[in-house]
N, C-alpha and C positions, 0 to 999 in steps of 0.2 A: 503494499500500501504507499500510496505518496507521503513520505514524512513533514512533519511541521518542523519548523526552523525555533528553538528556544527563545521563548521572549520572559522576558525578563519582568515580573509582575510590578505595576506600579505602588510609588507610595507619595503621601503625603503633596503638595500642592501639584503635583504631575496631572494627578485627574484631574482636575478642572482646568490644568492645560489642553489635557487632550481634548475635552468634552468643549473647552472654549473651540476646537478648530472644529468637529462638527459644527457647533451651532454657528461658526462663519460661515462653510460651505452653505447652510440652510439660508443666510441674509444674501449671500453672494447668488445663488439658482433666484430665490424672489426677486431680487433687484434686478434678474436679466430680461423678465418677461414684463410684455406689459402688466399693470400700467407705468411699472416704474422705467423697465425699456433702458436701462445704462448700458450702453454700448460696449462690448469684447467682452462682457464681463463671463459669458458662457465659455469663455477660451479655457478659464482661470476656475468657474465654480466648483467640480467638483476635486479640485487639489487639497484641500482640507481635510475633507473627508475621507479621501486616499490616505492622506499620512497618518489618520488619525486610526484606522481601522487594524493594520497592525499590531495594536499597543491595547487594543479589547476582544474580551472574550467571546466566542460566539453570541451568545445572546445579548449582548453589551454591542454587538456589531450591528445587528437584527434591532435594536433601540435606537441606535445612532443612523440607520439609515430612514428606522420610521419617523424620526425626531426630523431630518431635513425633510422629506416627504408634506411633513404634517405642518410645517412653514412654507411650503410652496405652494401647494394644491389651496390649502385652507386661504389663504391671502391672495396669489393671483385666480383665483377661481371663484374670488367671494360672489361674484356677479351669480353663481349657479341659484346660490339660496336666497337671494334675491328678487328670482324670477317670479315675472307677473303671473297672480291665481285671481281666481274669486275671494274675496274678501272672507276671512275664516279659516282657510284653508294654508295661511303662510308657515305655518307649524308642518304640514305636509311636505311642501317644496324644500325647507330647511332642513328636516327631518333626512331626505334622498340628497341632498347637496351631502351632509356629514357622515351619510354613507358610503358616498362614492369617491369624494375625498378624504376621509380613512382608510376605503379599502386600497386604493392607488396608492396609499404612503404604506401599506404595508408590504408590496411588492416591491416597494424603494427597501424596505427593511431584509425582505430575503434575498432583495440586490447584493447588500451588502455584504450579507454572511457570504455568501457567493463570492465574492470577491475578498474579504478578507481572508479567507482560505487559498485564494490562487496567489497573494501577496505574502502569504505565511509559509509556502512550501518550499520544503531545501531545492525542489526541482526550478531555477528562477526563472528557467524562459515560459511558465504556465503566467507569468505576470501580460503575456503578449495578449492572452485570455480575454482579456480585465473591457477593454473597448467594446468586443460582441459581447458579455456577460453582461453591463449595462442597458447595451442595447433590444437582447433579448429579454429583458422584464417590461423596457416601453413597447414591443413586440405584442405581448400578452394581451395586451387593451384592447387590439384587435378581435378578440374575440367574446366569444361568450362567455364570460368569466365573471365573477363578481362585481367588475369594475369596466364593462367594454365600451372605456371612452377612452379612445387615443386623443388625447387634448395633453399639452404641453410638453411635448418628448421635446427632449435636449438640443436638438436639431434645428428648432426655429426660434430657439433666444439668439442666436448670431446671424436673423435676417438682413440688421440692419448693415452690416460687414457686408454689403453687396459683394463685393469679388470675392471673397473667399464661399461664399454660397455657391455657387456658379459653378462647381465638382457635382452637384447635386443632379445635373443632365447624365452625370452615369451611373452614379449609386443610390440618388435619391435621399428624398430626408433622412430613411436610415444611415445612410455613409455619414452622414453631417452629424449625426448621435452620438455615433461608434466616432469618429473623427476628433469630438469635441470631449469623446471620453479619453482618447488618447492625448491628446495638450494634457488634460489634467491630469493624468498617470505621468506624463514626462517630468512636471514641475515636482510632483508628489514622487517622483524615485530620485530626482536629485535633494531632495530634503529629507530628513528624517528625524522622530522623537526617538533620543538615546537615552538608554540606562533607563534606569528608575525615577530619576528625577525628569525623565522626557525633555531632554535639554534639545531645542531645535540644532541640527546639526547637517554639514553636509556630507554626503557618505563617502567612503570610500571605493565602495563597489566597483569596477570602472563600467558593468553592463550598466549599471544606474545613474551612473555617476554622468556618463558621456553619452553611453547608447540608447538608450532611452530618452532622455530628456534630445539626444541630437535628431534622432528620426520625428520627435515629436515635432521639435522646430523644424525640419525639412517639409513636414506634413504640411504646417503652415503657409509657409513659403512657396512650398510649390503650388500651394492653392490659390495661394493669391495670382503667380502667374498667370497661371491656366486662367485666370477669374479675368485677370486684364484683357486675356489674348482675346477666350470667347465674347466677353462684352464688343472688342472690337469688330469683332466678325461679325455679333448681331449688330451693333449700328451701322456696317455697312452693306448689311443686307435685309435692312428696314426701309420702308417704303411707306409713303406718306399716302398714298391710293387707296387706302380700305375706306369699307361703308362707313355712311357715320349711322351710328348706332343710339337709341336716346335711351338713358335709362330716368324711368319714371317713379321719383322716389314720392308717394303719395303723403309717408307720416302718420299712418291710421293707426291710433291708437290700438294695444293689444286686448286691452280691456274693452274692446268694441267687440274682437272678433270672437274673446273666450266668452262673452257674453250671449254673441249672437244675436245682437245690437237691431231692432228691425226698423228704428230709428234714423240711427248713424252710418248702416250700409250702406243704402240707397246715396247719402249726400256724397260718402266718400268712393261712392263709382263712378257719381256725377264729376267728379273731381279729378279721381282718373282720366277719364274722358277728356277733360277738359287741358288737360296736362298734355294727352297725346295729341290733340286737334294742335295744341302749340308746337309741338317736335314735327310735326309734319308741315307746319307753317313754314319750321325753320328747316328744311329741307333734310328731315331724319330717311332713312333706307331701311330699317327696322329697331323698332319701338318694342322695349321692354316691359313688361307689367312684374314686379315681384311677386315669387312662390306665394300662390295659393290668395292672387288676388282675385281671381276668379270668382268672385264668391258664388256659394252655393254647388259649385263644379259641374262637370258636365259629361255627356260618355265621350268614352274614347273616340267616337263620330261627333261629337261636336252639338251631339243633342244635348235636349231639355232633362234632368234625369228625373224619372218619374213618368213622364209622360212623351214617351221615343217616339211611339208613332204619328201622336198628333205632330210632336216638332218637325218630323222630316217632313211632313208636306208643305217646309215651306224652304227647302232647298231643293232645286230643280237642277239636276248635275251637281250636286254640292253646294251652287251658291244661293246666298241667302235672296229669298223673296223682299220687296220694296217694300214690304210693311214691314217687316223687323226694324229698320232705319228710325219708322216714326214712334217705335217704342209701343205699339198697340197694335194687337192683331185680330182679327175674327175668324173665328173657329169653325168646322165643318158644318155644327149644326147651329149657325149665327151667333155666340155667343161673345162678346169684346171682353178681350182680357189683358194684362200687361205682357210685355213679350220679358222671355226671362232675360234673367245676365249675359249669357250666354248667346241668346238669339239676339238681343240688342246689340251688343257688343262687334257678332258677326256681320250685323248689317250696316252698321256703322264703319266698319272696315271698307264693308261693297263700296257701299254709295259717298263716303266722306273723306272720310282717310285713304283710301288703295295704296296703303303703306305695310307691308306683311309686317306681323305681329306675333312678339313671344308670350306666352301668360301664364304664370303661374296658377296651377286650378288643382281639385281633385275630380276621380274620375273612379267609374266604376271596372270593378275587374269584370274582364269579357270573359264570355261563358266559357270559351275553348280555354283560356287560363286558369279554371276551376277546377284544379285536378287531384287537390290534396286531400284525400277522404275525410281526415276526423275534423275538417274545416268545413264541409256541406254547409252545416247550420248554420254557419256563422258570415259566407262569403256574399250575402249583404248589405253586411254591416262594413267591411273589410273595401279600400279603397285605394289607388295608388294616388301618390303625391309626384304630377305632373309638371312639365313645360311642355305647352302644345303650341306647335306654331300654325296661322291662320296666312294667308297668302294674301296677295294686293286686292281678291277677289271674296273674301271671307271664307274661301274657302281652309278646311285641315290639310293643312300639306305636310304633319309630321307629328310625331311626339315622342317624345321620353320621360321614364317614370323609372324616381329617383330609389336609386337601387343599396343605399349607405343611407339607414333610417337609426335616428335617435333613440335610444336606448329607455325604455319607457313612455317618452312622450309619442313615439309614433308605433314602435311593435313592441311586443311583451316578450325578451328574452326567456327563451326554455317556455315556450309558450305551453307547451304539453304536458309541464308539470301542474296540475293544477293547484297544489298553493301557491307557485310564482306569479300564477294566470290571476288569481285573488287579491293578492298583493297589491300587483302589478295595477290590477284596473282600477283597485281603490285610490292608489294613489294616481292615474291618469285623470279620474273622475276629479280628485280635488283639484287638480290642477286646471281641468279646462272644461270641468261638469262632466264629461264626457270619457270614456276610453277609446283611444283613435286608433285603430287596427287598421297600420299602413301595411298593405304585401310589397315586401320587394322587388322593383320591377326586374323586367329581364332582356329587356330588348335596350343595345347597343349603337343610337340614331346619330347617325349624323344627316342634319339640317343641309338644306340647300337656299341660297339666299341670291336672287340675280343682283350682277353686276355692273357698273356703270364704268368700272375702272379700262381704258382704252388698253392693256398690256395681256389682259385676260381674251380680247377680241369676242367676247360673250359669255365665257365660260363665265358659271356661277359660283360665286362664293359656297366653301363648305365650313361648317363650323359645328362645333359641338355643346353641349351644354349639363350643368350640371345644378343640382339643387340645396342651396344652404348648408347642411352637416356637412357635405359629402366632402367639401375641401379639405378636411381634415383629413383624409384618408388618399396617402400619396397611390395607393393601387386601383382605386377609382381612376384614378384620371391617366394613370397605366393602361388599363380595359379599354378606356374610351376608344385611346388613339392608338390603340396596339395595332389594329389592322383593321382601318376604315376602308372604305372602296377609295378614298380619295386624303390621304393628311390634312386637317382642316387648318384654314386660314386663320382661325380666331377662337374663343371661347365665350361662353354666355354663362356668369355664374346668375343665379336668382334668389336671390334668399329674405327670408322676414325673420329679423331680428330682434324684432319691436320687444319682445319677452326681456329685454334683457336692460331697454335704455338707456343710458350714456354711460354704461359700464365699459370695462378693458374688455369682455367678449368681442367687439366692433375690432378693436385693434388687431387683438389675436387672432381675429379671423380674415384678416388682411393680409399678415405675415402669414399663412397658411395658404391663401390665395399666391401671391410671392413667389412661394416654392415651388408649387401646382406648374406655375407657368416656367419655370426653368429647368424643371424635372421635365417637360413635353414639349418644351420651347414653343408654347404658343400663346400670342396675347392674350388677355383676358378682358371682357369689359362684365362688370358687377351691376347688376339693375336690384335694388333692397328697398324695401321698406320705410326704414327711419333712418339708415346709413352703415355700412359707411360705403357711399355710389363712388367706383373710379374706374377707371383702364390701368391697366398693367400691363407694359411689355414683356418682352419673351425673354429678359435678362432680369422679371422680377421687380422691375423699377417701378414705381406709381408714378403715371405721366398727368391725371386728370383724377380730381376730387370733388365733387359736388360741396359747397359750398355756402352756406345763406351767413350773414353778417358772422363772418369766421366761425361759424359753427357748420363741424361734418356728421353731425347725429341729430336725432328728432327734429330734422327741418324738413318744410317741404317743398322740394322744386322739382327740373331736369337737369339732368346733364347729359350736352349732345359729345360722343365721343367717335374718334376714329380709333380702332385697333390697330397697333404698331405692326401689320403685317407682314412678314418675309418678304422675300424673293424666290425663294425655294424653301419651303417648310417641310421638312424629312423628321420621321421618327430620331430620337436619341437614344445612347446604349442604354437608358434607362430603360424607357418603354420599350424596346426594340429586343431586349436580353436579362436586363437585371430584374426588375420590378421588384417583388419580394421577395426576392432571391435573399438577400441581405440579411431579411428579417428572420427568413427561414431557417440560414444556418446559423444565428444568434441562438434561437428556439434549439436546435441542435446540441449547441455548446455549453448550455444552460444544464438540458437533460441529462448530457453526458455527468458534467461536473455532480450534481446534487446527486448520484447514486454512489460516486466514491466519496462525498462526503459523508452520506450516511453510515456506508459501511466503515469509515475512520469512526466515527462517533461509537459504533457499534463493536469496532477494534480496540479505542481504548477502555470503554466500559469491560467488556471481557476480561482484559488487562489488569485492569484494577480488582474487579472481581476475585478474579487469578492473588493477587498479591494479599487480596485482603481474606480469602481463605488459608494461605500460604502463613499468615503473619498469626493468627488463629492457631494454626497446627502448632507451629514454634511455641506461642504463649501455654498451649496443653502440654507439650512436649516439657515446658518448664514447669509446671505447676507440678506434674509427675516428679 
């Protein structure tokens, strides 16, 4: 079995010194992300923790990692505990936040135990596995574990250091997280807490004094050089003839949607139409409404839910009847009724706007996709969260259904377990008055948009779309862009983050979007309900942001954006080859290490047991 080095026990003031290093990592980690977002701290944030771990016992190492996580997640994710809900149910939201943040911290604790084990082996080469071990416990959050929430990975803490993060087009956010763990390991390898007094000293071991810090320094320098070269290439390849895309930010209070307010929803819809008319008058070639802003949803064919046959009569060859533009229609039996939201919008597109629109809505599950036996009794309650494209004639051109869903808010993890299902339904009803059973989408859609660019010679623009929380998943964008019939010219993210008011969640969301642009080298435009509506280029730089009176959130307005399209868009190494590969590798590493740790603990216990038995035997002989 892999043996450990002898560790001198701490005494006196040494313990506070070592635990002070743990708390320093907690502070640095917390400051590295929004709302603080101190530049470059991500490069060194883990170093004090890595220095402290070899001087701690396994249980203390778990506590150290857990404390770092508790600072980090409880402070930087505080917005999750303040999420908008029905009055009187705030405790449910806070309890959910407390569970998620604490569970994510517990993973940090286990990660610290694994890293301590690696740093205390006599086989010193094992320390090279530290970056992958850290990444493995970040990657676990992408699965239905007690905390299926891949938020605040270490890699996003360095987004402001634009040249450094350009390597994400090779190995994605996963590589950035592992790389930052490597830079921290370089610093922690150079220094150590020596002896029982835990004095901070420079190491004499050549591997740790020169090799590991040298590799870490080379990694940072090489990443920056690569970044400057790639940014120059992106700038040279960027053209200014992209389509003019309008992001309509209606600033609809989330309370209105949670309560399904029958008075304010029509006003919000009218407000969206006014902003859309302004965008069209300003020359927009595509208008985007945020997630679920087409109220009461629609069928996948763009018909009114609940009266599909009656609604279908108003579309000949898919084109809306002119009466839908007026807002009232006469039914086959002579009744007059108001057009539904989707009917009126399609009529306005066909006879007034005459510009394609991408809108967020809820759609019913088509009959051919109701194929899970145990869900048959609930399919009528289930929906897709959809981005639907209407062409300039008001016809349904294509749609994309959200595939990466918010746990609890949109889907129930491990839903087939009755107890889990009951708990999550109670939570969801407290959150928004009902349990939202959103199904995971199945299609990878590439949308088409008519082009006015002369160089394309009549060829359409190709673009993809994601919906809200999907921006937190590198794998989502890799799948969207992996094998389309044509690599997209740009990407549209539609999002409703009105749940989180003016909090740091909005800034964190933009950081994720910036990394997704780099990973795929596809520029992005964001259309949101309350902010932050913006455009991002293929190098991850924010180019335009909707601001009203200097504020970029909880404001109403319109942003016209030209995505910074590339002359020759092609898949990156990350999209074409790596994808989640580095994450799977890191998971394999920790799954190999943890049995060795367990075996070592069992071996130690057996050794102590044999020693105790031998001692008792010797004592008995002496007594005899």
